[in-house]
C-alpha positions as CSV (number, residue, x, y, z in Angstrom):
1,M,-40.8,295.2,78.0
2,Q,-38.5,298.2,78.7
3,R,-36.7,298.1,81.9
4,K,-36.5,301.3,83.9
5,A,-33.3,302.4,85.4
6,G,-33.4,302.5,89.1
7,P,-31.5,304.9,91.3
8,E,-28.6,302.5,91.6
9,G,-28.4,302.2,87.8
10,S,-28.6,305.9,87.3
11,A,-25.8,306.5,89.8
12,A,-23.6,303.9,88.2
13,G,-24.2,305.4,84.7
14,E,-23.2,308.9,86.0
15,K,-20.1,307.4,87.6
16,R,-19.1,305.7,84.3
17,A,-19.7,308.9,82.4
18,D,-17.5,310.9,84.8
19,T,-14.8,308.3,84.5
20,V,-14.8,308.4,80.7
21,D,-14.9,312.2,80.6
22,S,-12.0,312.4,83.0
23,M,-9.9,309.9,81.1
24,G,-10.8,311.5,77.8
25,R,-9.6,314.9,78.9
26,E,-6.7,314.0,81.1
27,G,-5.5,311.1,78.8
28,Y,-4.7,313.7,76.1
29,G,-3.4,316.3,78.4
30,L,-6.6,318.4,78.2
31,G,-7.7,318.0,81.8
32,R,-7.4,320.7,84.3
33,K,-4.1,319.5,85.6
34,G,-2.8,319.0,82.0
35,N,-4.0,322.5,80.9
36,S,-2.3,324.1,84.0
37,K,1.0,322.4,83.3
38,M,1.0,323.2,79.6
39,M,0.1,326.9,80.3
40,N,2.9,327.2,82.8
41,R,5.4,325.6,80.4
42,M,4.4,327.9,77.6
43,K,4.7,331.0,79.9
44,Y,8.1,329.8,80.9
45,Q,9.3,329.4,77.3
46,A,7.9,332.8,76.3
47,A,9.7,334.4,79.2
48,I,13.0,332.9,78.1
49,A,12.5,334.0,74.5
50,A,11.6,337.5,75.6
51,G,14.8,337.7,77.7
52,I,17.0,336.6,74.8
53,L,15.4,339.2,72.5
54,C,15.9,341.9,75.1
55,C,19.6,341.1,75.4
56,T,20.4,340.7,71.7
57,L,18.3,343.4,70.0
58,P,20.1,346.4,71.6
59,A,23.5,344.9,70.7
60,F,22.4,344.2,67.1
61,A,20.9,347.7,66.7
62,G,24.1,349.2,68.1
63,K,26.2,347.3,65.6
64,T,24.0,348.3,62.7
65,R,24.3,352.0,63.7
66,E,28.0,351.7,64.1
67,Q,28.4,350.2,60.6
68,G,26.1,352.8,59.1
69,S,28.1,355.6,60.7
70,T,31.5,354.3,59.6
71,A,30.5,353.5,55.9
72,K,31.6,356.1,53.5
73,A,30.6,356.6,49.9
74,E,33.4,356.5,47.3
75,A,34.1,359.9,45.9
76,N,34.8,359.1,42.3
77,P,33.7,355.5,41.6
78,I,33.6,355.8,37.8
79,S,37.0,357.5,37.4
80,N,38.6,355.2,40.0
81,Q,37.3,352.2,38.0
82,L,38.7,353.6,34.8
83,R,42.1,354.0,36.4
84,S,41.9,350.4,37.6
85,D,41.0,349.2,34.1
86,V,44.0,351.1,32.7
87,A,46.4,349.4,35.2
88,E,44.9,346.0,34.6
89,S,45.0,346.3,30.8
90,A,48.6,347.7,30.8
91,K,49.7,344.6,32.8
92,N,47.9,342.1,30.5
93,M,48.4,343.7,27.1
94,V,52.1,344.4,27.6
95,A,52.6,340.9,28.9
96,A,50.9,339.5,25.7
97,A,53.0,341.7,23.5
98,E,56.1,340.6,25.2
99,E,55.1,336.9,25.0
100,M,54.4,336.8,21.3
101,P,57.7,336.0,19.4
102,A,59.0,338.7,17.1
103,D,58.6,336.5,14.0
104,K,54.9,336.1,14.8
105,Y,54.1,339.9,14.8
106,T,53.1,339.4,11.2
107,Y,50.7,336.6,12.0
108,H,47.0,336.8,11.4
109,P,44.6,333.8,11.2
110,T,42.8,334.9,8.0
111,P,43.6,337.5,5.3
112,E,40.7,339.7,6.6
113,Q,42.1,339.9,10.1
114,M,44.8,342.4,11.3
115,T,48.2,341.1,12.1
116,F,49.4,340.9,15.7
117,G,51.7,343.8,15.1
118,H,48.8,345.9,13.8
119,L,46.8,345.1,16.9
120,I,49.6,346.5,19.1
121,V,49.7,349.7,16.9
122,H,45.9,350.0,17.2
123,A,45.9,349.5,21.0
124,T,48.7,352.1,21.3
125,M,47.0,354.8,19.2
126,A,43.6,354.1,20.9
127,N,45.2,354.8,24.3
128,Y,46.5,358.2,23.2
129,Y,43.2,359.2,21.6
130,L,40.8,358.0,24.3
131,C,42.8,359.1,27.3
132,S,43.4,362.6,25.9
133,R,39.7,363.0,25.1
134,I,38.7,362.0,28.6
135,S,41.4,364.0,30.5
136,G,41.7,367.0,28.2
137,A,45.4,366.5,28.0
138,A,47.1,367.2,24.7
139,R,47.7,364.1,22.6
140,P,51.4,363.5,21.9
141,D,52.3,363.4,18.2
142,V,53.4,359.8,18.2
143,K,54.1,357.9,15.0
144,V,54.0,354.1,15.1
145,S,53.6,351.5,12.3
146,D,53.1,347.8,12.2
147,T,56.2,347.6,10.0
148,Q,58.3,348.3,13.0
149,G,59.9,345.5,15.0
150,K,58.6,343.9,18.2
151,D,60.9,345.9,20.5
152,D,59.7,349.2,19.1
153,L,56.1,348.2,19.3
154,V,56.2,347.0,22.8
155,A,58.0,350.2,23.9
156,A,55.3,352.3,22.1
157,L,52.5,350.3,23.9
158,K,54.1,350.8,27.3
159,S,54.5,354.6,26.6
160,S,50.8,354.9,25.7
161,F,49.7,353.3,28.9
162,D,52.1,355.6,30.8
163,F,50.3,358.5,29.2
164,C,46.9,357.2,30.2
165,T,48.1,356.7,33.8
166,T,49.5,360.2,34.1
167,S,46.7,362.0,32.2
168,L,43.8,360.3,34.1
169,A,45.4,360.6,37.6
170,K,43.3,363.6,38.5
171,V,40.1,363.0,36.5
172,E,37.0,363.1,38.7
173,D,33.3,362.2,38.3
174,T,32.1,365.9,38.4
175,N,31.7,366.3,34.6
176,L,30.6,362.9,33.4
177,G,27.7,364.4,31.5
178,E,29.9,366.8,29.5
179,T,30.2,365.9,25.8
180,V,33.5,365.3,24.1
181,P,34.4,364.6,20.4
182,F,34.3,361.0,19.3
183,F,35.1,359.0,16.2
184,G,33.3,359.8,13.0
185,G,32.5,363.4,13.9
186,R,30.2,362.3,16.7
187,T,30.1,363.3,20.3
188,I,29.8,361.3,23.5
189,S,29.5,362.0,27.2
190,R,32.7,361.8,29.2
191,G,31.2,359.1,31.3
192,G,30.2,357.2,28.2
193,L,33.7,357.4,26.8
194,M,35.1,356.0,30.1
195,M,33.0,352.9,29.6
196,E,34.1,352.8,26.0
197,V,37.7,352.5,27.2
198,G,36.8,349.4,29.2
199,A,35.1,347.8,26.3
200,D,38.0,348.5,24.0
201,Y,40.5,347.0,26.4
202,A,38.5,343.8,26.6
203,D,38.3,343.6,22.8
204,H,42.1,344.2,22.4
205,Y,43.1,341.6,24.9
206,A,40.6,339.0,23.6
207,I,42.2,339.3,20.2
208,A,45.8,339.1,21.6
209,A,44.8,336.1,23.7
210,M,43.3,334.3,20.7
211,Y,46.4,334.9,18.5
212,L,48.6,333.5,21.3
213,R,46.5,330.4,21.7
214,L,46.5,329.8,17.9
215,N,50.3,329.8,18.1
216,G,50.3,327.3,20.9
217,M,50.9,329.8,23.8
218,L,48.9,330.5,26.9
219,P,47.7,334.1,27.4
220,P,49.1,335.9,30.5
221,T,45.8,335.6,32.4
222,A,45.5,331.9,31.7
223,K,48.9,331.1,33.3
224,K,49.0,329.9,36.9
225,E,50.7,332.3,39.3
226,K,54.0,330.9,40.7
């Protein structure tokens, strides 16, 4: 037999339902009071964030504009880099030539490889050829041979770098696309020849450094600065 809920039972059930609903919402912060407090907190945090942005963005934008207005493009980046390469190679190659003992200028690891003295001759003549082609300056009529002694070869190498430094001093990037004569009857752009110089310098110094190491010496760039 099913028992019917009376008025008192109905009222009690509604009260329990209200209690459970209130605890369920407010227990997890989802009641009206919880919602109100959370919304107020979120609004407060948003206001603080907005204030920070308002204060920092104008300063950041002003700094960016200031940096953009003061930054200047380099006028001759390719030519300037070439002049820097010449100075660096002069320092390292001359130091390597001076470090190698005079009696080792005839040294070469295998019969097929050039002697150290011939390397210095090659580097010297390459300087005159490449720098005269790039700058348009007349190439000096210099005679140098690997049969000469160390002192003569070191002096010749220094003079060739002096020629490059002087002849390239006023070279600019305005005619990089102009073609100039190159080895084997070929032609090359002036800009391409500038890059060729850097490649040649790296090759020359790598050989010199290897020859020094094979004779138990450290290359100039491997030594710690005092």
